[in-house]
DRENMI-973752 format. One record per residue (C-alpha): residue number from 0; residue in one letter; x negated, y, z. Coordinates in Angstrom, 3 decimals, m for minus. Layout:
<recs>
i_aa_x_y_z
NUM_A_X_Y_Z
...
</recs>
This chain:
<recs>
i_aa_x_y_z
0_X_10.615_m44.957_m6.278
1_X_8.969_m48.316_m7.801
2_X_4.919_m47.485_m8.228
3_X_2.622_m48.559_m11.154
4_X_m0.403_m49.668_m11.205
5_X_m2.896_m48.302_m8.634
6_X_m5.937_m46.223_m10.413
7_X_m9.102_m46.196_m8.048
8_X_m10.631_m42.684_m8.991
9_X_m15.107_m43.431_m9.570
10_X_m16.629_m41.379_m7.107
11_X_m20.012_m39.639_m8.173
12_X_m20.499_m37.373_m5.073
13_X_m18.213_m34.910_m3.221
14_X_m16.570_m32.215_m5.542
15_X_m15.954_m28.352_m4.145
16_X_m14.645_m26.439_m7.013
17_X_m13.321_m23.579_m4.526
18_X_m14.051_m21.208_m7.299
19_X_m10.169_m22.139_m7.974
20_X_m7.233_m22.497_m6.286
21_X_m6.324_m26.427_m6.014
22_X_m3.253_m25.768_m8.359
23_X_m5.396_m24.216_m10.784
24_X_m7.893_m27.167_m10.117
25_X_m5.270_m29.610_m10.910
26_X_m3.347_m28.009_m13.893
27_X_m6.685_m27.733_m15.724
28_X_m7.813_m31.117_m15.044
29_X_m4.597_m32.535_m16.143
30_X_m3.834_m30.218_m19.319
31_X_m7.209_m31.270_m20.699
32_X_m6.050_m34.692_m19.602
33_X_m2.645_m34.667_m21.441
34_X_m4.658_m32.832_m25.027
35_X_m7.027_m36.066_m24.520
36_X_m4.304_m38.321_m24.191
37_X_m2.233_m36.989_m27.841
38_X_0.022_m34.109_m25.758
39_X_m1.918_m30.664_m26.088
40_X_0.997_m28.452_m25.289
41_X_2.364_m30.469_m22.375
42_X_2.657_m28.705_m18.946
43_X_1.431_m30.836_m17.013
44_X_3.813_m29.889_m14.161
45_X_1.670_m29.732_m10.777
46_X_3.479_m29.778_m7.370
47_X_2.646_m30.654_m3.543
48_X_3.843_m34.302_m3.529
49_X_7.689_m34.399_m1.753
50_X_6.905_m37.053_0.432
51_X_3.545_m38.125_2.476
52_X_4.026_m41.713_0.992
53_X_4.018_m39.847_m2.591
54_X_0.278_m39.015_m2.352
55_X_m0.562_m35.231_m1.817
56_X_0.058_m33.751_m5.579
57_X_2.449_m35.309_m8.100
58_X_2.114_m34.208_m11.779
59_X_5.473_m34.645_m13.171
60_X_4.457_m33.516_m16.480
61_X_4.501_m37.125_m18.630
62_X_8.721_m37.387_m19.250
63_X_8.696_m34.100_m20.654
64_X_5.718_m34.511_m22.951
65_X_7.001_m38.349_m23.629
66_X_10.224_m36.886_m24.795
67_X_8.564_m34.326_m27.499
68_X_6.522_m36.992_m28.737
69_X_9.124_m40.184_m28.484
70_X_6.748_m42.021_m26.637
71_X_7.341_m44.064_m23.441
72_X_6.508_m41.718_m20.332
73_X_4.860_m44.056_m18.477
74_X_2.401_m45.111_m21.140
75_X_1.845_m41.575_m21.662
76_X_1.213_m41.209_m17.384
77_X_m1.290_m43.944_m18.280
78_X_m3.248_m42.440_m21.145
79_X_m3.201_m39.669_m19.240
80_X_m4.652_m41.261_m15.997
81_X_m7.347_m42.739_m18.028
82_X_m8.342_m39.550_m19.539
83_X_m8.351_m37.252_m16.439
84_X_m11.356_m36.054_m14.621
85_X_m10.664_m35.952_m11.222
86_X_m14.727_m37.315_m9.842
87_X_m15.362_m36.477_m6.468
88_X_m11.336_m34.230_m6.169
89_X_m8.985_m37.598_m5.672
90_X_m9.482_m41.396_m3.725
91_X_m5.970_m42.662_m5.817
92_X_m3.902_m42.051_m8.419
93_X_m0.655_m44.202_m9.264
94_X_2.470_m44.219_m11.712
95_X_5.303_m43.752_m9.835
96_X_9.566_m44.100_m10.988
97_X_9.820_m43.381_m14.828
98_X_6.162_m41.914_m15.253
99_X_5.088_m39.233_m12.038
100_X_1.293_m39.406_m11.013
101_X_0.823_m39.641_m7.721
102_X_m2.295_m38.308_m6.447
103_X_m4.278_m39.005_m2.981
104_X_m7.049_m36.165_m2.598
105_X_m10.530_m37.416_m1.356
106_X_m10.850_m36.802_2.248
107_X_m14.631_m35.668_1.022
108_X_m13.009_m33.825_m1.068
109_X_m10.826_m31.932_1.563
110_X_m13.912_m31.941_4.199
111_X_m15.934_m30.108_1.795
112_X_m13.220_m27.388_1.231
113_X_m12.709_m27.140_4.335
114_X_m16.182_m26.491_5.201
115_X_m16.518_m23.946_2.591
116_X_m13.895_m22.099_3.403
117_X_m14.712_m21.886_6.927
118_X_m18.631_m20.100_6.216
119_X_m16.463_m17.502_3.930
120_X_m15.010_m14.133_4.862
121_X_m12.152_m14.929_2.497
122_X_m11.907_m18.502_3.692
123_X_m12.361_m19.918_0.347
124_X_m9.273_m18.230_m1.408
125_X_m10.391_m16.982_m4.836
126_X_m10.064_m14.191_m6.289
127_X_m7.701_m12.972_m9.160
128_X_m8.641_m10.638_m11.848
129_X_m8.465_m7.239_m10.481
130_X_m5.823_m4.829_m10.645
131_X_m4.853_m1.223_m9.739
132_X_m1.638_m1.488_m8.062
133_X_0.851_1.078_m6.806
134_X_2.590_m0.228_m3.462
135_X_5.765_2.018_m3.365
136_X_7.763_1.672_0.082
137_X_9.114_2.913_3.019
138_X_10.019_6.401_2.155
139_X_12.400_7.891_4.592
140_X_14.280_11.160_4.265
141_X_12.037_13.454_5.977
142_X_15.594_14.979_6.840
143_X_16.433_13.024_8.891
144_X_14.978_10.324_11.754
145_X_13.824_6.319_10.434
146_X_16.597_3.962_10.894
147_X_16.796_0.790_10.972
148_X_17.566_0.383_7.030
149_X_14.082_1.359_6.741
150_X_12.454_m1.287_8.265
151_X_12.609_m3.321_5.018
152_X_11.028_m1.503_2.885
153_X_8.649_m0.300_5.257
154_X_7.502_m4.049_6.714
155_X_7.769_m5.822_3.644
156_X_5.625_m3.041_1.348
157_X_2.980_m2.853_3.824
158_X_2.816_m6.634_3.719
159_X_2.663_m6.463_0.290
160_X_m0.455_m3.813_0.163
161_X_m2.181_m5.756_3.050
162_X_m2.272_m8.835_0.897
163_X_m2.967_m7.491_m2.599
164_X_m5.821_m5.403_m0.866
165_X_m7.191_m8.854_0.820
166_X_m7.326_m10.366_m2.784
167_X_m9.861_m8.003_m4.160
168_X_m7.234_m5.362_m6.294
169_X_m7.196_m1.329_m5.720
170_X_m3.865_m0.435_m3.782
171_X_m2.622_2.418_m3.965
172_X_m0.045_3.100_m1.478
173_X_2.863_5.567_m2.023
174_X_5.327_7.013_0.543
175_X_7.691_8.462_m2.184
176_X_9.265_10.227_1.059
177_X_12.772_12.314_0.529
178_X_11.210_16.292_1.153
179_X_13.234_18.261_m1.150
180_X_16.828_19.499_m2.336
181_X_20.130_21.469_m0.980
182_X_19.838_19.709_2.317
183_X_16.121_20.974_3.111
184_X_17.838_24.959_2.330
185_X_20.177_24.249_5.130
186_X_17.797_22.506_7.449
187_X_14.797_25.718_6.791
188_X_18.084_28.613_7.839
189_X_18.831_26.651_10.887
190_X_15.142_26.372_11.772
191_X_15.572_29.911_11.610
192_X_18.475_30.446_13.508
193_X_16.679_28.199_16.137
194_X_13.403_30.031_16.327
195_X_15.513_33.176_16.564
196_X_17.131_32.096_19.997
197_X_13.875_30.426_20.961
198_X_14.956_26.492_21.118
199_X_13.529_25.180_17.510
200_X_10.591_23.370_19.014
201_X_13.720_21.590_21.114
202_X_15.564_20.898_18.602
203_X_13.446_19.441_16.650
204_X_12.811_16.719_18.961
205_X_15.636_14.972_17.947
206_X_15.653_14.873_14.601
207_X_19.026_13.520_14.154
208_X_20.864_15.895_16.737
209_X_19.415_18.824_14.352
210_X_20.548_17.750_11.269
211_X_24.098_16.744_12.782
212_X_23.804_20.368_14.125
213_X_22.753_21.623_11.157
214_X_25.773_20.163_9.008
215_X_28.729_20.934_11.661
216_X_27.363_24.739_11.270
217_X_27.059_24.522_7.481
218_X_30.268_23.017_6.720
219_X_32.201_25.054_9.514
220_X_30.403_29.036_8.776
221_X_30.630_30.396_5.312
222_X_28.390_32.959_6.443
223_X_25.627_30.401_7.573
224_X_26.537_27.964_4.773
225_X_25.762_31.060_1.721
226_X_22.400_31.930_3.915
227_X_21.256_28.163_3.467
228_X_22.444_27.967_m0.482
229_X_19.786_31.572_m0.962
230_X_17.065_29.533_0.979
231_X_17.440_26.800_m1.453
232_X_16.835_29.239_m4.326
233_X_13.839_30.793_m2.227
234_X_12.344_27.886_m1.792
235_X_12.803_26.371_m5.076
236_X_11.219_29.878_m6.664
237_X_8.165_30.089_m4.396
238_X_9.077_32.029_m1.357
239_X_6.261_32.420_0.730
240_X_8.103_32.753_4.038
241_X_10.531_30.006_3.269
242_X_7.831_27.494_2.098
243_X_6.045_28.224_5.416
244_X_9.308_26.897_7.209
245_X_10.247_23.808_5.137
246_X_6.522_22.730_5.475
247_X_7.050_23.352_9.144
248_X_9.999_20.935_9.039
249_X_8.069_18.353_7.567
250_X_5.149_18.415_9.714
251_X_7.682_18.089_12.880
252_X_9.694_15.151_10.551
253_X_6.425_13.335_9.221
254_X_4.969_13.563_12.953
255_X_8.213_11.464_13.612
256_X_7.554_8.504_10.899
257_X_3.817_8.699_12.083
258_X_5.059_8.004_15.417
259_X_7.286_4.633_13.904
260_X_4.364_3.403_11.615
261_X_2.177_3.523_14.448
262_X_4.331_1.661_16.727
263_X_4.831_m0.787_13.681
264_X_1.358_m1.244_13.035
265_X_1.843_m0.226_9.088
266_X_m0.548_1.363_7.036
267_X_0.781_4.577_6.173
268_X_m0.920_7.679_6.837
269_X_m0.448_11.305_5.173
270_X_m2.824_10.643_2.757
271_X_m0.235_8.178_1.282
272_X_2.726_10.648_1.156
273_X_3.758_11.867_m2.019
274_X_7.443_13.007_m1.961
275_X_9.698_14.281_m4.256
276_X_8.322_17.922_m4.301
277_X_5.076_16.516_m5.684
278_X_6.330_16.055_m8.898
279_X_8.727_19.514_m9.329
280_X_6.221_21.245_m11.591
281_X_6.399_17.794_m14.308
282_X_10.264_17.914_m14.031
283_X_11.320_20.722_m17.011
284_X_8.056_18.774_m18.745
285_X_10.196_15.424_m18.650
286_X_13.202_17.269_m20.234
287_X_11.372_18.683_m22.703
288_X_9.429_15.800_m24.259
289_X_12.532_13.274_m23.847
290_X_14.002_16.168_m25.954
291_X_11.239_16.452_m28.250
292_X_11.667_12.420_m29.418
293_X_15.062_12.802_m29.472
294_X_16.430_10.722_m26.921
295_X_18.501_13.509_m24.455
296_X_21.950_14.396_m25.337
297_X_24.056_17.157_m24.311
298_X_27.329_15.625_m22.703
299_X_29.793_18.096_m20.978
300_X_27.128_20.484_m20.095
301_X_24.565_17.992_m18.566
302_X_21.128_16.658_m20.358
303_X_21.568_12.121_m20.942
304_X_19.740_9.657_m22.181
305_X_22.319_6.952_m23.930
306_X_20.673_3.632_m23.163
307_X_22.133_0.871_m25.870
308_X_20.173_m1.524_m23.654
309_X_23.023_m0.874_m21.077
310_X_26.514_m1.359_m22.415
311_X_30.218_m1.493_m20.788
312_X_32.616_m4.103_m21.381
313_X_33.654_m1.523_m23.766
314_X_30.238_m1.687_m25.653
315_X_30.065_1.962_m24.253
316_X_26.227_3.134_m24.071
317_X_25.350_3.698_m20.271
318_X_24.947_7.563_m19.489
319_X_21.416_7.990_m17.809
320_X_21.854_11.757_m16.369
321_X_18.193_13.413_m16.702
322_X_19.766_17.342_m15.774
323_X_22.790_18.310_m14.175
324_X_24.757_20.991_m15.886
325_X_23.870_23.944_m13.923
326_X_20.376_22.714_m14.711
327_X_19.265_20.844_m11.350
328_X_17.343_18.005_m11.632
329_X_18.130_14.272_m10.086
330_X_16.431_11.509_m8.971
331_X_15.788_10.008_m12.120
332_X_13.839_12.996_m13.474
333_X_11.321_13.019_m10.305
334_X_11.545_8.853_m10.438
335_X_9.906_9.162_m14.540
336_X_7.470_11.736_m13.655
337_X_6.668_9.545_m10.927
338_X_6.437_6.339_m13.683
339_X_4.270_9.333_m16.036
340_X_2.166_9.922_m12.631
341_X_1.361_6.562_m11.843
342_X_0.474_5.407_m15.142
343_X_m1.531_8.933_m16.413
344_X_m2.970_9.715_m12.880
345_X_m3.816_6.423_m10.834
346_X_m3.888_4.482_m14.059
347_X_m2.008_1.401_m12.487
348_X_m1.826_m1.683_m13.848
349_X_1.057_m2.950_m11.759
350_X_3.650_m0.714_m9.891
351_X_5.829_m2.102_m6.835
352_X_8.709_m0.160_m6.087
353_X_9.835_m1.859_m2.760
354_X_13.626_m0.464_m2.561
355_X_17.590_m1.669_m1.610
356_X_18.701_m3.838_m3.611
357_X_21.669_m1.938_m4.493
358_X_18.979_0.243_m6.699
359_X_18.780_m2.529_m9.089
360_X_20.503_m0.655_m11.826
361_X_18.970_2.439_m11.346
362_X_15.524_1.033_m11.614
363_X_16.297_m1.372_m14.886
364_X_17.481_1.650_m16.445
365_X_14.364_4.004_m15.286
366_X_11.445_0.961_m16.626
367_X_13.731_0.827_m19.526
368_X_13.464_4.766_m20.842
369_X_10.235_5.084_m19.160
370_X_8.847_2.296_m21.600
371_X_11.181_3.832_m24.417
372_X_9.954_7.689_m23.812
373_X_5.646_6.006_m23.716
374_X_5.729_7.370_m20.067
375_X_4.144_3.922_m19.529
376_X_2.701_1.386_m21.689
377_X_3.924_m1.981_m22.603
378_X_1.163_m3.377_m20.360
379_X_1.795_m1.850_m17.263
380_X_3.205_m4.261_m14.739
381_X_7.160_m2.481_m13.404
382_X_8.836_m4.277_m10.808
383_X_11.385_m3.589_m8.410
384_X_10.759_m5.129_m5.541
385_X_14.876_m5.215_m4.307
386_X_15.791_m6.831_m0.552
387_X_19.134_m6.736_1.094
388_X_20.537_m5.636_4.339
389_X_19.998_m6.342_7.590
390_X_23.092_m7.562_9.378
391_X_24.143_m7.590_12.900
392_X_25.056_m10.860_14.914
393_X_29.039_m9.809_14.016
394_X_27.883_m10.053_9.727
395_X_28.509_m6.544_9.359
396_X_25.271_m4.174_8.477
397_X_23.428_m3.183_11.809
398_X_24.356_m0.386_13.681
399_X_24.965_0.971_17.763
400_X_28.578_m0.047_18.821
401_X_29.647_3.462_18.259
402_X_29.059_2.596_14.776
403_X_26.110_4.889_14.555
404_X_22.831_3.736_12.418
405_X_20.210_2.913_15.231
406_X_17.127_4.743_15.172
407_X_14.074_2.824_14.195
408_X_12.119_3.872_17.417
409_X_14.952_2.439_19.137
410_X_14.815_m0.538_18.424
411_X_11.022_m1.342_18.289
412_X_11.171_0.077_21.981
413_X_13.917_m2.320_22.783
414_X_11.776_m5.176_21.030
415_X_8.509_m4.735_23.446
416_X_10.885_m4.472_26.889
417_X_12.738_m7.494_25.374
418_X_9.557_m9.436_24.753
419_X_7.790_m7.845_28.315
420_X_10.892_m9.567_30.469
421_X_10.126_m13.024_28.314
422_X_6.088_m12.756_28.612
423_X_6.149_m12.213_32.557
424_X_9.064_m15.208_32.875
425_X_6.740_m17.320_31.246
426_X_3.578_m15.888_32.579
427_X_4.046_m13.999_35.811
428_X_0.173_m14.618_36.491
429_X_m0.850_m12.357_33.732
430_X_m1.537_m8.468_34.884
431_X_0.699_m6.115_33.991
432_X_m0.899_m4.154_31.864
433_X_m1.934_m6.951_29.847
434_X_1.155_m8.220_30.133
435_X_2.315_m5.602_28.078
436_X_m0.021_m5.695_25.357
437_X_1.209_m9.317_24.689
438_X_4.934_m7.617_24.755
439_X_3.789_m5.637_22.211
440_X_2.198_m7.608_19.863
441_X_5.096_m10.427_20.575
442_X_8.102_m8.302_20.034
443_X_6.586_m5.724_16.847
444_X_5.925_m9.376_15.436
445_X_9.139_m10.863_16.317
446_X_11.167_m8.373_14.231
447_X_8.674_m8.248_11.594
448_X_8.559_m11.430_11.016
449_X_12.381_m12.318_11.372
450_X_12.632_m10.217_8.645
451_X_9.821_m11.376_5.800
452_X_10.861_m15.238_6.891
453_X_13.929_m14.578_5.192
454_X_13.615_m14.500_1.355
455_X_13.866_m10.657_0.486
456_X_17.033_m10.804_m1.554
457_X_19.100_m11.988_1.244
458_X_20.830_m10.280_3.347
459_X_20.202_m11.615_7.057
460_X_21.470_m11.582_10.787
461_X_19.813_m9.730_13.301
462_X_19.628_m11.786_16.464
463_X_16.792_m11.047_19.249
464_X_17.215_m14.684_20.672
465_X_16.752_m16.270_17.526
466_X_13.459_m14.025_16.805
467_X_11.769_m13.688_20.398
468_X_12.284_m17.722_20.411
469_X_9.113_m19.677_21.519
470_X_10.540_m22.797_18.528
471_X_11.393_m23.192_15.024
472_X_9.800_m20.518_12.440
473_X_8.920_m17.757_14.468
474_X_6.402_m15.288_15.413
475_X_6.378_m16.512_18.604
476_X_5.865_m19.995_18.168
477_X_2.839_m18.789_15.433
478_X_0.946_m16.206_18.034
479_X_1.722_m18.951_20.293
480_X_m0.262_m21.564_17.888
481_X_m3.460_m19.387_18.521
482_X_m3.494_m19.134_21.807
483_X_m3.263_m22.542_21.984
484_X_m6.067_m22.776_19.548
485_X_m7.939_m19.818_21.897
486_X_m7.705_m21.915_24.733
487_X_m9.339_m24.888_23.746
488_X_m12.101_m23.305_22.774
489_X_m12.286_m21.399_26.189
490_X_m12.711_m25.100_28.022
491_X_m15.071_m26.034_25.104
492_X_m17.539_m23.445_25.692
493_X_m20.271_m22.788_23.460
494_X_m18.947_m24.500_20.525
495_X_m21.912_m24.934_17.981
496_X_m21.483_m24.882_14.153
497_X_m21.015_m28.470_12.437
498_X_m19.625_m30.364_9.504
499_X_m15.834_m30.980_9.339
500_X_m15.529_m34.264_8.547
501_X_m12.317_m35.853_7.522
502_X_m11.175_m39.440_8.511
503_X_m7.814_m39.715_10.485
504_X_m4.945_m39.069_8.521
505_X_m3.544_m36.355_10.626
506_X_m7.252_m34.916_9.569
507_X_m6.705_m35.118_6.391
508_X_m2.831_m33.855_6.719
509_X_m4.176_m30.444_8.522
510_X_m7.347_m29.924_6.328
511_X_m5.041_m30.361_3.033
512_X_m2.541_m27.789_4.136
513_X_m5.723_m25.481_4.769
514_X_m6.816_m26.411_1.285
515_X_m3.274_m24.827_0.282
516_X_m3.636_m21.171_1.676
517_X_m5.205_m19.730_m1.649
518_X_m1.998_m20.978_m4.007
519_X_0.532_m19.301_m1.019
520_X_m1.186_m16.152_m1.144
521_X_m1.520_m16.044_m5.109
522_X_2.027_m17.180_m5.630
523_X_3.372_m14.617_m2.674
524_X_1.491_m11.801_m4.549
525_X_2.384_m12.976_m7.895
526_X_5.974_m13.126_m6.794
527_X_5.924_m10.460_m4.072
528_X_7.663_m12.359_m1.423
529_X_6.233_m12.840_1.718
530_X_8.569_m15.277_2.639
531_X_6.116_m17.841_1.255
532_X_3.689_m17.014_3.172
533_X_5.420_m16.960_6.412
534_X_6.459_m20.128_5.611
535_X_3.131_m21.778_5.105
536_X_2.110_m20.297_8.176
537_X_4.707_m22.207_10.056
538_X_3.843_m25.700_8.042
539_X_0.496_m25.353_9.247
540_X_1.239_m24.473_12.430
541_X_3.347_m27.178_12.674
542_X_0.898_m29.430_10.947
543_X_m2.220_m28.191_13.398
544_X_0.395_m29.798_16.393
545_X_0.836_m32.955_15.152
546_X_m3.381_m33.254_14.517
547_X_m3.303_m31.868_17.802
548_X_m1.574_m34.706_19.387
549_X_m3.029_m37.405_17.395
550_X_m6.332_m36.356_17.370
551_X_m7.357_m35.527_20.738
552_X_m10.238_m32.822_20.331
553_X_m12.044_m31.998_23.745
554_X_m11.689_m36.100_24.787
555_X_m13.478_m37.219_21.326
556_X_m17.226_m37.434_21.928
557_X_m20.267_m36.442_19.582
558_X_m19.718_m35.219_15.771
559_X_m15.721_m36.300_16.266
560_X_m15.342_m33.868_18.854
561_X_m17.520_m31.080_16.979
562_X_m15.708_m31.835_13.385
563_X_m12.761_m31.734_15.034
564_X_m13.729_m28.290_16.777
565_X_m14.197_m26.801_13.735
566_X_m11.174_m28.079_11.805
567_X_m9.336_m25.828_15.075
568_X_m11.586_m22.866_14.299
569_X_m10.106_m23.069_10.576
570_X_m6.938_m23.630_11.632
571_X_m6.778_m20.754_13.903
572_X_m8.906_m18.166_11.264
573_X_m6.143_m18.795_8.990
574_X_m3.328_m18.676_11.192
575_X_m4.709_m15.255_12.473
576_X_m5.803_m14.155_8.747
577_X_m1.998_m14.929_7.577
578_X_m0.977_m13.188_10.199
579_X_m2.550_m10.014_9.950
580_X_m1.886_m10.088_6.023
581_X_2.196_m9.623_7.135
582_X_0.790_m6.879_9.966
583_X_1.217_m9.276_12.976
584_X_m1.086_m9.735_15.600
585_X_m2.529_m12.731_16.508
586_X_m3.170_m13.151_20.443
587_X_m5.351_m15.595_22.443
588_X_m3.146_m15.677_25.624
589_X_0.222_m14.522_26.526
</recs>
């Protein structure tokens, strides 16, 4: 790409401007410059430079704006440069190719932002306007134990909730557990049988086998099946004895879930649980309100809403069933009640549903009907945070060799066990108790990061060797970077606070990467895509390793050493904060 004339930016002192992210700052300054150059509607199209020789950022909006205005793009780019106010922010601007503007940020500007970030609890990340955000995630069926299929919703939702919290939003976690329906009549009836035989407590130790045994009994014993159906009726009508048994079962099942949450380090508590049963009283009202608005139609005895927005190839409107022929309600009904609750009671500005991508059509129809019925206003953001499937190394959905679903707790135990063997091999001198703690952080972190580092809508292949590797974009690699930084400070001893100065190219590159943290967090929260943050942390760790090789820290002296120690300190804090937002523990030794 041919370079145009070099434009030195006059510096009138060092700018910090930490109330905006880098992209926000550059977009604002270039938008004003485009307007002054006669292109007030132009999008500056600011993005990180593709290669270091193109500077740190590029403003690529001149070509599109010039086409609209029928001007020469290089001439428009020069006019923008003439008007842009980057005093104290950029050292050089140059035109390249047909009208790209390459931006090289000033060392002093990056140093000032790094110093400000180091002194700030939020590491210099500016906070957006606060919203009330509901994050619906995990949501297991309490009839069974949690299995690997629950992993993605649980850890993606947890990471998003942590991040939104960090950015100053009021986050309402909602664990919309499956705790209602005909299966609970069957399970309650079987619990009574086991209690009579004196084995209820033992049977409930393994919910998966308890469910299977109850289902076999239900299928093979007509008398038991009749009893189970009677229990469903009693449960729905509020029979105190049956409700007490149902609550006993739910309590045991939630204890199983909490054991998994604790092992995973997920921030979900009993207070966050609001299951399907919580909306029972509102379901008849949902039906009546839809009927009052003329949205309901009876079709083959069922109450249905026909949605013209979703037509099949024959032009027929999709049927969204609200109430079955026999009067029973469905997920669609309770999900509408949930929408109303989150708007009317929780006053949510934004509601995220972290649910399998295969439910996409259901959520599209739910959101459409919810707005159509006036259950939620147009201003409330409703988002299906869809995710793909975790596959085995054979490319098929992840299961045991016998084809059974893998219990999530067993997967996590194996992760810790494998990590312990790995840590023991790499650092056998660590005390066994320390190795166990490290293995917990490495094993659980590896499982989480392997998932979160992929685009959530992608299916991905589960591989122990890949996720536990100390090389590449993995949790162990990032945790090792943290330990390396911690090791520097152990060797350095007492380190006094000192200003960061950016002089060498590797210092500039590291300070630039650190300054991008705010933009990455904002983008991750906006698109609900944790892999943005993972990619950033990997790039930051890689950039630190390059800095470490190019710029000796402990072998340098005086102000240079003091500055580099502070740059390393900020890198460590940023890595630790970023990993923490993913729910992964940073380590000081491993």
